[in-house]
PDB file of N, CA, C and O in Angstrom, chain B, residues numbered from 101:
ATOM      1  N   UNK B 101       0.821  -1.212  -0.002  1.00  0.00           N
ATOM      2  CA  UNK B 101      -0.060  -0.015   0.000  1.00  0.00           C
ATOM      3  C   UNK B 101       0.888   1.323  -0.027  1.00  0.00           C
ATOM      4  O   UNK B 101       0.411   2.441  -0.218  1.00  0.00           O
ATOM      5  N   UNK B 102       2.165   1.104   0.166  1.00  0.00           N
ATOM      6  CA  UNK B 102       3.035   2.255   0.212  1.00  0.00           C
ATOM      7  C   UNK B 102       2.990   3.076   1.440  1.00  0.00           C
ATOM      8  O   UNK B 102       3.228   4.282   1.375  1.00  0.00           O
ATOM      9  N   UNK B 103       2.680   2.457   2.626  1.00  0.00           N
ATOM     10  CA  UNK B 103       2.519   3.251   3.857  1.00  0.00           C
ATOM     11  C   UNK B 103       3.907   3.926   4.210  1.00  0.00           C
ATOM     12  O   UNK B 103       3.921   5.007   4.798  1.00  0.00           O
ATOM     13  N   UNK B 104       4.992   3.322   3.870  1.00  0.00           N
ATOM     14  CA  UNK B 104       6.288   3.949   4.214  1.00  0.00           C
ATOM     15  C   UNK B 104       6.507   5.276   3.379  1.00  0.00           C
ATOM     16  O   UNK B 104       7.341   6.102   3.749  1.00  0.00           O
ATOM     17  N   UNK B 105       5.785   5.450   2.311  1.00  0.00           N
ATOM     18  CA  UNK B 105       5.985   6.741   1.608  1.00  0.00           C
ATOM     19  C   UNK B 105       4.898   7.760   1.854  1.00  0.00           C
ATOM     20  O   UNK B 105       4.938   8.810   1.213  1.00  0.00           O
ATOM     21  N   UNK B 106       3.924   7.543   2.733  1.00  0.00           N
ATOM     22  CA  UNK B 106       2.894   8.422   3.034  1.00  0.00           C
ATOM     23  C   UNK B 106       3.519   9.585   3.741  1.00  0.00           C
ATOM     24  O   UNK B 106       4.388   9.404   4.594  1.00  0.00           O
ATOM     25  N   UNK B 107       3.111  10.721   3.419  1.00  0.00           N
ATOM     26  CA  UNK B 107       3.512  12.018   3.927  1.00  0.00           C
ATOM     27  C   UNK B 107       2.664  12.362   5.252  1.00  0.00           C
ATOM     28  O   UNK B 107       1.497  12.744   5.158  1.00  0.00           O
ATOM     29  N   UNK B 108       3.197  12.236   6.270  1.00  0.00           N
ATOM     30  CA  UNK B 108       2.473  12.516   7.584  1.00  0.00           C
ATOM     31  C   UNK B 108       3.174  13.556   8.446  1.00  0.00           C
ATOM     32  O   UNK B 108       3.019  13.583   9.667  1.00  0.00           O
ATOM     33  N   UNK B 109       3.953  14.418   7.780  1.00  0.00           N
ATOM     34  CA  UNK B 109       4.623  15.385   8.533  1.00  0.00           C
ATOM     35  C   UNK B 109       3.782  16.484   9.091  1.00  0.00           C
ATOM     36  O   UNK B 109       4.258  17.223   9.953  1.00  0.00           O
ATOM     37  N   UNK B 110       2.553  16.642   8.654  1.00  0.00           N
ATOM     38  CA  UNK B 110       1.582  17.647   9.113  1.00  0.00           C
ATOM     39  C   UNK B 110       1.054  17.225  10.443  1.00  0.00           C
ATOM     40  O   UNK B 110       0.541  18.065  11.181  1.00  0.00           O
ATOM     41  N   UNK B 111       1.147  15.985  10.788  1.00  0.00           N
ATOM     42  CA  UNK B 111       0.693  15.443  12.177  1.00  0.00           C
ATOM     43  C   UNK B 111       1.997  15.112  12.945  1.00  0.00           C
ATOM     44  O   UNK B 111       2.886  14.398  12.481  1.00  0.00           O
ATOM     45  N   UNK B 112       2.026  15.681  14.130  1.00  0.00           N
ATOM     46  CA  UNK B 112       3.132  15.432  15.090  1.00  0.00           C
ATOM     47  C   UNK B 112       3.322  13.944  15.319  1.00  0.00           C
ATOM     48  O   UNK B 112       2.347  13.203  15.191  1.00  0.00           O
ATOM     49  N   UNK B 113       4.460  13.478  15.634  1.00  0.00           N
ATOM     50  CA  UNK B 113       4.609  12.054  15.901  1.00  0.00           C
ATOM     51  C   UNK B 113       3.893  11.579  17.040  1.00  0.00           C
ATOM     52  O   UNK B 113       3.387  10.458  16.996  1.00  0.00           O
ATOM     53  N   UNK B 114       3.780  12.368  18.151  1.00  0.00           N
ATOM     54  CA  UNK B 114       3.024  12.033  19.364  1.00  0.00           C
ATOM     55  C   UNK B 114       1.608  11.867  19.012  1.00  0.00           C
ATOM     56  O   UNK B 114       0.968  10.913  19.454  1.00  0.00           O
ATOM     57  N   UNK B 115       1.034  12.844  18.157  1.00  0.00           N
ATOM     58  CA  UNK B 115      -0.445  12.694  17.715  1.00  0.00           C
ATOM     59  C   UNK B 115      -0.624  11.464  16.899  1.00  0.00           C
ATOM     60  O   UNK B 115      -1.627  10.764  17.034  1.00  0.00           O
ATOM     61  N   UNK B 116       0.323  11.185  16.058  1.00  0.00           N
ATOM     62  CA  UNK B 116       0.195   9.929  15.204  1.00  0.00           C
ATOM     63  C   UNK B 116       0.125   8.734  16.150  1.00  0.00           C
ATOM     64  O   UNK B 116      -0.708   7.860  15.909  1.00  0.00           O
ATOM     65  N   UNK B 117       0.903   8.630  17.170  1.00  0.00           N
ATOM     66  CA  UNK B 117       0.878   7.520  18.073  1.00  0.00           C
ATOM     67  C   UNK B 117      -0.404   7.525  18.823  1.00  0.00           C
ATOM     68  O   UNK B 117      -0.977   6.446  18.976  1.00  0.00           O
ATOM     69  N   UNK B 118      -0.901   8.570  19.289  1.00  0.00           N
ATOM     70  CA  UNK B 118      -2.205   8.626  19.984  1.00  0.00           C
ATOM     71  C   UNK B 118      -3.412   8.262  19.061  1.00  0.00           C
ATOM     72  O   UNK B 118      -4.333   7.570  19.493  1.00  0.00           O
ATOM     73  N   UNK B 119      -3.393   8.721  17.835  1.00  0.00           N
ATOM     74  CA  UNK B 119      -4.453   8.273  16.948  1.00  0.00           C
ATOM     75  C   UNK B 119      -4.384   6.693  16.690  1.00  0.00           C
ATOM     76  O   UNK B 119      -5.391   5.987  16.718  1.00  0.00           O
ATOM     77  N   UNK B 120      -3.174   6.240  16.452  1.00  0.00           N
ATOM     78  CA  UNK B 120      -2.982   4.822  16.255  1.00  0.00           C
ATOM     79  C   UNK B 120      -3.504   4.001  17.413  1.00  0.00           C
ATOM     80  O   UNK B 120      -4.223   3.019  17.231  1.00  0.00           O
ATOM     81  N   UNK B 121      -3.137   4.410  18.577  1.00  0.00           N
ATOM     82  CA  UNK B 121      -3.469   3.778  19.855  1.00  0.00           C
ATOM     83  C   UNK B 121      -4.930   3.830  20.040  1.00  0.00           C
ATOM     84  O   UNK B 121      -5.508   2.928  20.647  1.00  0.00           O
ATOM     85  N   UNK B 122      -5.585   4.887  19.523  1.00  0.00           N
ATOM     86  CA  UNK B 122      -7.061   4.982  19.734  1.00  0.00           C
ATOM     87  C   UNK B 122      -7.803   3.974  18.943  1.00  0.00           C
ATOM     88  O   UNK B 122      -8.881   3.526  19.335  1.00  0.00           O
ATOM     89  N   UNK B 123      -7.245   3.613  17.843  1.00  0.00           N
ATOM     90  CA  UNK B 123      -7.855   2.694  16.802  1.00  0.00           C
ATOM     91  C   UNK B 123      -7.592   1.215  17.275  1.00  0.00           C
ATOM     92  O   UNK B 123      -8.481   0.384  17.089  1.00  0.00           O
ATOM     93  N   UNK B 124      -6.519   0.883  17.824  1.00  0.00           N
ATOM     94  CA  UNK B 124      -6.069  -0.479  18.078  1.00  0.00           C
ATOM     95  C   UNK B 124      -7.207  -1.306  18.821  1.00  0.00           C
ATOM     96  O   UNK B 124      -7.609  -2.361  18.331  1.00  0.00           O
ATOM     97  N   UNK B 125      -7.705  -0.820  19.984  1.00  0.00           N
ATOM     98  CA  UNK B 125      -8.634  -1.648  20.711  1.00  0.00           C
ATOM     99  C   UNK B 125     -10.149  -1.499  20.226  1.00  0.00           C
ATOM    100  O   UNK B 125     -11.026  -2.138  20.807  1.00  0.00           O
ATOM    101  N   UNK B 126     -10.432  -0.706  19.225  1.00  0.00           N
ATOM    102  CA  UNK B 126     -11.757  -0.496  18.731  1.00  0.00           C
ATOM    103  C   UNK B 126     -12.194  -1.661  17.924  1.00  0.00           C
ATOM    104  O   UNK B 126     -11.376  -2.336  17.299  1.00  0.00           O
ATOM    105  N   UNK B 127     -13.507  -1.918  17.923  1.00  0.00           N
ATOM    106  CA  UNK B 127     -14.104  -2.954  17.142  1.00  0.00           C
ATOM    107  C   UNK B 127     -14.419  -2.415  15.767  1.00  0.00           C
ATOM    108  O   UNK B 127     -14.357  -1.195  15.611  1.00  0.00           O
ATOM    109  N   UNK B 128     -14.753  -3.199  14.744  1.00  0.00           N
ATOM    110  CA  UNK B 128     -15.185  -2.660  13.398  1.00  0.00           C
ATOM    111  C   UNK B 128     -16.483  -2.040  13.467  1.00  0.00           C
ATOM    112  O   UNK B 128     -16.742  -1.137  12.672  1.00  0.00           O
ATOM    113  N   UNK B 129     -17.363  -2.426  14.351  1.00  0.00           N
ATOM    114  CA  UNK B 129     -18.727  -1.706  14.401  1.00  0.00           C
ATOM    115  C   UNK B 129     -18.513  -0.307  14.957  1.00  0.00           C
ATOM    116  O   UNK B 129     -19.185   0.623  14.512  1.00  0.00           O
ATOM    117  N   UNK B 130     -17.601  -0.115  15.918  1.00  0.00           N
ATOM    118  CA  UNK B 130     -17.344   1.151  16.516  1.00  0.00           C
ATOM    119  C   UNK B 130     -16.732   2.026  15.377  1.00  0.00           C
ATOM    120  O   UNK B 130     -17.169   3.157  15.164  1.00  0.00           O
ATOM    121  N   UNK B 131     -15.727   1.491  14.658  1.00  0.00           N
ATOM    122  CA  UNK B 131     -15.065   2.248  13.664  1.00  0.00           C
ATOM    123  C   UNK B 131     -16.008   2.765  12.583  1.00  0.00           C
ATOM    124  O   UNK B 131     -15.850   3.906  12.151  1.00  0.00           O
ATOM    125  N   UNK B 132     -16.986   1.974  12.126  1.00  0.00           N
ATOM    126  CA  UNK B 132     -17.938   2.184  11.197  1.00  0.00           C
ATOM    127  C   UNK B 132     -18.780   3.382  11.515  1.00  0.00           C
ATOM    128  O   UNK B 132     -19.155   4.152  10.631  1.00  0.00           O
ATOM    129  N   UNK B 133     -19.077   3.536  12.780  1.00  0.00           N
ATOM    130  CA  UNK B 133     -19.894   4.635  13.327  1.00  0.00           C
ATOM    131  C   UNK B 133     -19.182   5.928  13.228  1.00  0.00           C
ATOM    132  O   UNK B 133     -19.850   6.961  13.173  1.00  0.00           O
ATOM    133  N   UNK B 134     -17.910   5.971  13.199  1.00  0.00           N
ATOM    134  CA  UNK B 134     -17.116   7.231  13.275  1.00  0.00           C
ATOM    135  C   UNK B 134     -17.310   8.046  11.981  1.00  0.00           C
ATOM    136  O   UNK B 134     -17.580   7.451  10.938  1.00  0.00           O
ATOM    137  N   UNK B 135     -17.187   9.330  12.010  1.00  0.00           N
ATOM    138  CA  UNK B 135     -17.300  10.237  10.961  1.00  0.00           C
ATOM    139  C   UNK B 135     -16.007  10.030  10.019  1.00  0.00           C
ATOM    140  O   UNK B 135     -14.886  10.070  10.526  1.00  0.00           O
ATOM    141  N   UNK B 136     -16.173   9.820   8.719  1.00  0.00           N
ATOM    142  CA  UNK B 136     -14.971   9.601   7.781  1.00  0.00           C
ATOM    143  C   UNK B 136     -13.879  10.709   8.015  1.00  0.00           C
ATOM    144  O   UNK B 136     -12.686  10.414   7.942  1.00  0.00           O
ATOM    145  N   UNK B 137     -14.269  11.897   8.276  1.00  0.00           N
ATOM    146  CA  UNK B 137     -13.287  12.938   8.435  1.00  0.00           C
ATOM    147  C   UNK B 137     -12.324  12.661   9.605  1.00  0.00           C
ATOM    148  O   UNK B 137     -11.142  13.004   9.598  1.00  0.00           O
ATOM    149  N   UNK B 138     -12.930  12.018  10.596  1.00  0.00           N
ATOM    150  CA  UNK B 138     -12.179  11.636  11.822  1.00  0.00           C
ATOM    151  C   UNK B 138     -11.612  10.198  11.717  1.00  0.00           C
ATOM    152  O   UNK B 138     -10.573   9.951  12.328  1.00  0.00           O
ATOM    153  N   UNK B 139     -12.163   9.317  11.053  1.00  0.00           N
ATOM    154  CA  UNK B 139     -11.771   8.006  10.918  1.00  0.00           C
ATOM    155  C   UNK B 139     -10.421   7.796  10.056  1.00  0.00           C
ATOM    156  O   UNK B 139      -9.443   7.161  10.450  1.00  0.00           O
ATOM    157  N   UNK B 140     -10.532   8.386   8.923  1.00  0.00           N
ATOM    158  CA  UNK B 140      -9.475   8.094   7.978  1.00  0.00           C
ATOM    159  C   UNK B 140      -8.028   8.549   8.507  1.00  0.00           C
ATOM    160  O   UNK B 140      -7.068   7.796   8.347  1.00  0.00           O
ATOM    161  N   UNK B 141      -7.897   9.727   9.106  1.00  0.00           N
ATOM    162  CA  UNK B 141      -6.535  10.046   9.727  1.00  0.00           C
ATOM    163  C   UNK B 141      -6.180   9.047  10.783  1.00  0.00           C
ATOM    164  O   UNK B 141      -5.004   8.706  10.902  1.00  0.00           O
ATOM    165  N   UNK B 142      -7.125   8.545  11.571  1.00  0.00           N
ATOM    166  CA  UNK B 142      -6.840   7.564  12.515  1.00  0.00           C
ATOM    167  C   UNK B 142      -6.405   6.253  11.942  1.00  0.00           C
ATOM    168  O   UNK B 142      -5.508   5.610  12.487  1.00  0.00           O
ATOM    169  N   UNK B 143      -7.005   5.838  10.870  1.00  0.00           N
ATOM    170  CA  UNK B 143      -6.620   4.606  10.211  1.00  0.00           C
ATOM    171  C   UNK B 143      -5.204   4.689   9.521  1.00  0.00           C
ATOM    172  O   UNK B 143      -4.415   3.745   9.554  1.00  0.00           O
ATOM    173  N   UNK B 144      -4.948   5.852   8.912  1.00  0.00           N
ATOM    174  CA  UNK B 144      -3.688   6.082   8.257  1.00  0.00           C
ATOM    175  C   UNK B 144      -2.594   6.029   9.350  1.00  0.00           C
ATOM    176  O   UNK B 144      -1.583   5.352   9.161  1.00  0.00           O
ATOM    177  N   UNK B 145      -2.769   6.694  10.430  1.00  0.00           N
ATOM    178  CA  UNK B 145      -1.766   6.675  11.442  1.00  0.00           C
ATOM    179  C   UNK B 145      -1.644   5.212  12.052  1.00  0.00           C
ATOM    180  O   UNK B 145      -0.542   4.763  12.366  1.00  0.00           O
ATOM    181  N   UNK B 146      -2.759   4.520  12.201  1.00  0.00           N
ATOM    182  CA  UNK B 146      -2.660   3.113  12.695  1.00  0.00           C
ATOM    183  C   UNK B 146      -1.836   2.277  11.747  1.00  0.00           C
ATOM    184  O   UNK B 146      -0.956   1.536  12.184  1.00  0.00           O
ATOM    185  N   UNK B 147      -2.118   2.384  10.373  1.00  0.00           N
ATOM    186  CA  UNK B 147      -1.318   1.622   9.474  1.00  0.00           C
ATOM    187  C   UNK B 147       0.172   2.010   9.475  1.00  0.00           C
ATOM    188  O   UNK B 147       1.056   1.159   9.375  1.00  0.00           O
ATOM    189  N   UNK B 148       0.416   3.323   9.590  1.00  0.00           N
ATOM    190  CA  UNK B 148       1.853   3.677   9.524  1.00  0.00           C
ATOM    191  C   UNK B 148       2.642   3.195  10.837  1.00  0.00           C
ATOM    192  O   UNK B 148       3.796   2.769  10.798  1.00  0.00           O
ATOM    193  N   UNK B 149       1.896   3.311  11.968  1.00  0.00           N
ATOM    194  CA  UNK B 149       2.527   2.747  13.184  1.00  0.00           C
ATOM    195  C   UNK B 149       2.686   1.260  13.246  1.00  0.00           C
ATOM    196  O   UNK B 149       3.653   0.722  13.785  1.00  0.00           O
ATOM    197  N   UNK B 150       1.641   0.575  12.638  1.00  0.00           N
ATOM    198  CA  UNK B 150       1.744  -0.838  12.550  1.00  0.00           C
ATOM    199  C   UNK B 150       2.874  -1.256  11.758  1.00  0.00           C
ATOM    200  O   UNK B 150       3.546  -2.236  12.079  1.00  0.00           O
ATOM    201  N   UNK B 151       3.135  -0.494  10.647  1.00  0.00           N
ATOM    202  CA  UNK B 151       4.318  -0.812   9.768  1.00  0.00           C
ATOM    203  C   UNK B 151       5.586  -0.785  10.570  1.00  0.00           C
ATOM    204  O   UNK B 151       6.423  -1.687  10.529  1.00  0.00           O
ATOM    205  N   UNK B 152       5.692   0.389  11.364  1.00  0.00           N
ATOM    206  CA  UNK B 152       6.898   0.575  12.120  1.00  0.00           C
ATOM    207  C   UNK B 152       7.069  -0.505  13.158  1.00  0.00           C
ATOM    208  O   UNK B 152       8.151  -1.060  13.346  1.00  0.00           O
ATOM    209  N   UNK B 153       5.948  -0.789  13.840  1.00  0.00           N
ATOM    210  CA  UNK B 153       5.998  -1.816  14.908  1.00  0.00           C
ATOM    211  C   UNK B 153       6.404  -3.257  14.347  1.00  0.00           C
ATOM    212  O   UNK B 153       7.234  -3.953  14.933  1.00  0.00           O
ATOM    213  N   UNK B 154       5.817  -3.621  13.275  1.00  0.00           N
ATOM    214  CA  UNK B 154       6.009  -4.873  12.653  1.00  0.00           C
ATOM    215  C   UNK B 154       7.527  -4.892  12.117  1.00  0.00           C
ATOM    216  O   UNK B 154       8.204  -5.908  12.272  1.00  0.00           O
ATOM    217  N   UNK B 155       7.988  -3.874  11.554  1.00  0.00           N
ATOM    218  CA  UNK B 155       9.435  -3.827  11.104  1.00  0.00           C
ATOM    219  C   UNK B 155      10.336  -3.931  12.319  1.00  0.00           C
ATOM    220  O   UNK B 155      11.345  -4.631  12.224  1.00  0.00           O
ATOM    221  N   UNK B 156      10.082  -3.340  13.378  1.00  0.00           N
ATOM    222  CA  UNK B 156      10.908  -3.491  14.653  1.00  0.00           C
ATOM    223  C   UNK B 156      10.852  -4.896  15.132  1.00  0.00           C
ATOM    224  O   UNK B 156      11.885  -5.450  15.509  1.00  0.00           O
ATOM    225  N   UNK B 157       9.719  -5.495  15.138  1.00  0.00           N
ATOM    226  CA  UNK B 157       9.519  -6.890  15.641  1.00  0.00           C
ATOM    227  C   UNK B 157      10.428  -7.817  14.713  1.00  0.00           C
ATOM    228  O   UNK B 157      11.205  -8.635  15.203  1.00  0.00           O
ATOM    229  N   UNK B 158      10.283  -7.640  13.388  1.00  0.00           N
ATOM    230  CA  UNK B 158      10.977  -8.505  12.580  1.00  0.00           C
ATOM    231  C   UNK B 158      12.532  -8.351  12.626  1.00  0.00           C
ATOM    232  O   UNK B 158      13.290  -9.309  12.478  1.00  0.00           O
ATOM    233  N   UNK B 159      12.936  -7.087  12.840  1.00  0.00           N
ATOM    234  CA  UNK B 159      14.356  -6.872  13.005  1.00  0.00           C
ATOM    235  C   UNK B 159      14.901  -7.450  14.383  1.00  0.00           C
ATOM    236  O   UNK B 159      16.030  -7.933  14.468  1.00  0.00           O
ATOM    237  N   UNK B 160      14.074  -7.373  15.393  1.00  0.00           N
ATOM    238  CA  UNK B 160      14.452  -8.016  16.675  1.00  0.00           C
ATOM    239  C   UNK B 160      14.553  -9.524  16.516  1.00  0.00           C
ATOM    240  O   UNK B 160      15.480 -10.153  17.028  1.00  0.00           O
ATOM    241  N   UNK B 161      13.595 -10.095  15.806  1.00  0.00           N
ATOM    242  CA  UNK B 161      13.611 -11.570  15.572  1.00  0.00           C
ATOM    243  C   UNK B 161      14.835 -11.923  14.767  1.00  0.00           C
ATOM    244  O   UNK B 161      15.489 -12.904  15.120  1.00  0.00           O
ATOM    245  N   UNK B 162      15.209 -11.215  13.716  1.00  0.00           N
ATOM    246  CA  UNK B 162      16.424 -11.489  12.952  1.00  0.00           C
ATOM    247  C   UNK B 162      17.669 -11.317  13.833  1.00  0.00           C
ATOM    248  O   UNK B 162      18.601 -12.119  13.767  1.00  0.00           O
ATOM    249  N   UNK B 163      17.672 -10.382  14.564  1.00  0.00           N
ATOM    250  CA  UNK B 163      18.805 -10.205  15.572  1.00  0.00           C
ATOM    251  C   UNK B 163      18.986 -11.359  16.514  1.00  0.00           C
ATOM    252  O   UNK B 163      20.099 -11.817  16.772  1.00  0.00           O
ATOM    253  N   UNK B 164      17.853 -11.825  17.026  1.00  0.00           N
ATOM    254  CA  UNK B 164      17.899 -12.974  17.965  1.00  0.00           C
ATOM    255  C   UNK B 164      18.424 -14.100  17.252  1.00  0.00           C
ATOM    256  O   UNK B 164      19.282 -14.828  17.751  1.00  0.00           O
ATOM    257  N   UNK B 165      17.903 -14.293  15.998  1.00  0.00           N
ATOM    258  CA  UNK B 165      18.281 -15.530  15.162  1.00  0.00           C
ATOM    259  C   UNK B 165      19.774 -15.437  14.963  1.00  0.00           C
ATOM    260  O   UNK B 165      20.481 -16.418  15.197  1.00  0.00           O
ATOM    261  N   UNK B 166      20.294 -14.266  14.528  1.00  0.00           N
ATOM    262  CA  UNK B 166      21.694 -14.185  14.185  1.00  0.00           C
ATOM    263  C   UNK B 166      22.571 -14.353  15.372  1.00  0.00           C
ATOM    264  O   UNK B 166      23.686 -14.849  15.208  1.00  0.00           O
ATOM    265  N   UNK B 167      22.155 -13.970  16.607  1.00  0.00           N
ATOM    266  CA  UNK B 167      22.896 -14.216  17.745  1.00  0.00           C
ATOM    267  C   UNK B 167      22.874 -15.611  18.122  1.00  0.00           C
ATOM    268  O   UNK B 167      23.859 -16.074  18.698  1.00  0.00           O
ATOM    269  N   UNK B 168      21.784 -16.404  17.845  1.00  0.00           N
ATOM    270  CA  UNK B 168      21.719 -17.858  18.053  1.00  0.00           C
ATOM    271  C   UNK B 168      22.718 -18.549  17.128  1.00  0.00           C
ATOM    272  O   UNK B 168      23.454 -19.441  17.550  1.00  0.00           O
ATOM    273  N   UNK B 169      22.737 -18.117  15.823  1.00  0.00           N
ATOM    274  CA  UNK B 169      23.707 -18.733  14.901  1.00  0.00           C
ATOM    275  C   UNK B 169      25.178 -18.489  15.223  1.00  0.00           C
ATOM    276  O   UNK B 169      26.043 -19.326  14.967  1.00  0.00           O
ATOM    277  N   UNK B 170      25.445 -17.234  15.829  1.00  0.00           N
ATOM    278  CA  UNK B 170      26.807 -16.960  16.093  1.00  0.00           C
ATOM    279  C   UNK B 170      27.217 -17.799  17.325  1.00  0.00           C
ATOM    280  O   UNK B 170      28.343 -18.293  17.392  1.00  0.00           O
ATOM    281  N   UNK B 171      26.302 -17.953  18.293  1.00  0.00           N
ATOM    282  CA  UNK B 171      26.633 -18.763  19.532  1.00  0.00           C
ATOM    283  C   UNK B 171      26.801 -20.253  19.154  1.00  0.00           C
ATOM    284  O   UNK B 171      27.625 -20.951  19.745  1.00  0.00           O
ATOM    285  N   UNK B 172      26.022 -20.733  18.172  1.00  0.00           N
ATOM    286  CA  UNK B 172      26.101 -22.070  17.780  1.00  0.00           C
ATOM    287  C   UNK B 172      27.437 -22.271  16.956  1.00  0.00           C
ATOM    288  O   UNK B 172      28.114 -23.283  17.140  1.00  0.00           O
ATOM    289  N   UNK B 173      27.788 -21.352  16.094  1.00  0.00           N
ATOM    290  CA  UNK B 173      29.063 -21.422  15.477  1.00  0.00           C
ATOM    291  C   UNK B 173      30.225 -21.368  16.439  1.00  0.00           C
ATOM    292  O   UNK B 173      31.174 -22.118  16.213  1.00  0.00           O
ATOM    293  N   UNK B 174      30.257 -20.587  17.459  1.00  0.00           N
ATOM    294  CA  UNK B 174      31.323 -20.439  18.401  1.00  0.00           C
ATOM    295  C   UNK B 174      31.357 -21.770  19.154  1.00  0.00           C
ATOM    296  O   UNK B 174      32.459 -22.259  19.406  1.00  0.00           O
ATOM    297  N   UNK B 175      30.234 -22.396  19.533  1.00  0.00           N
ATOM    298  CA  UNK B 175      30.312 -23.637  20.230  1.00  0.00           C
ATOM    299  C   UNK B 175      30.893 -24.747  19.371  1.00  0.00           C
ATOM    300  O   UNK B 175      31.652 -25.596  19.838  1.00  0.00           O
ATOM    301  N   UNK B 176      30.494 -24.712  18.038  1.00  0.00           N
ATOM    302  CA  UNK B 176      30.972 -25.712  17.133  1.00  0.00           C
ATOM    303  C   UNK B 176      32.578 -25.475  16.932  1.00  0.00           C
ATOM    304  O   UNK B 176      33.331 -26.443  16.824  1.00  0.00           O
ATOM    305  N   UNK B 177      33.008 -24.265  16.893  1.00  0.00           N
ATOM    306  CA  UNK B 177      34.432 -24.058  16.847  1.00  0.00           C
ATOM    307  C   UNK B 177      35.169 -24.464  18.136  1.00  0.00           C
ATOM    308  O   UNK B 177      36.303 -24.938  18.066  1.00  0.00           O
ATOM    309  N   UNK B 178      34.604 -24.304  19.195  1.00  0.00           N
ATOM    310  CA  UNK B 178      35.218 -24.661  20.423  1.00  0.00           C
ATOM    311  C   UNK B 178      35.412 -26.284  20.470  1.00  0.00           C
ATOM    312  O   UNK B 178      36.430 -26.840  20.882  1.00  0.00           O
ATOM    313  N   UNK B 179      34.377 -26.862  20.026  1.00  0.00           N
ATOM    314  CA  UNK B 179      34.325 -28.397  19.978  1.00  0.00           C
ATOM    315  C   UNK B 179      35.387 -28.874  18.979  1.00  0.00           C
ATOM    316  O   UNK B 179      36.103 -29.837  19.252  1.00  0.00           O
ATOM    317  N   UNK B 180      35.492 -28.195  17.809  1.00  0.00           N
ATOM    318  CA  UNK B 180      36.372 -28.585  16.805  1.00  0.00           C
ATOM    319  C   UNK B 180      37.844 -28.413  17.302  1.00  0.00           C
ATOM    320  O   UNK B 180      38.784 -28.704  16.562  1.00  0.00           O
TER     321      UNK B 180
END
């Protein structure tokens, strides 16, 4: 969807996080009742923050995997 290229500089980063956190626990029925003028900025911020969160999680998982492989290689080298 190109969320990483969306221009959100008009909204402060704290406001983006607050809008994203406001959407997270809401149900679809509650979101459907919101005015589109209010809903769409919230959804855009939610998608952008989700992209950043998921990217951070994936990088942390890769870092953990890389550390496990290094430890395994060191152990194999010590045994050798």
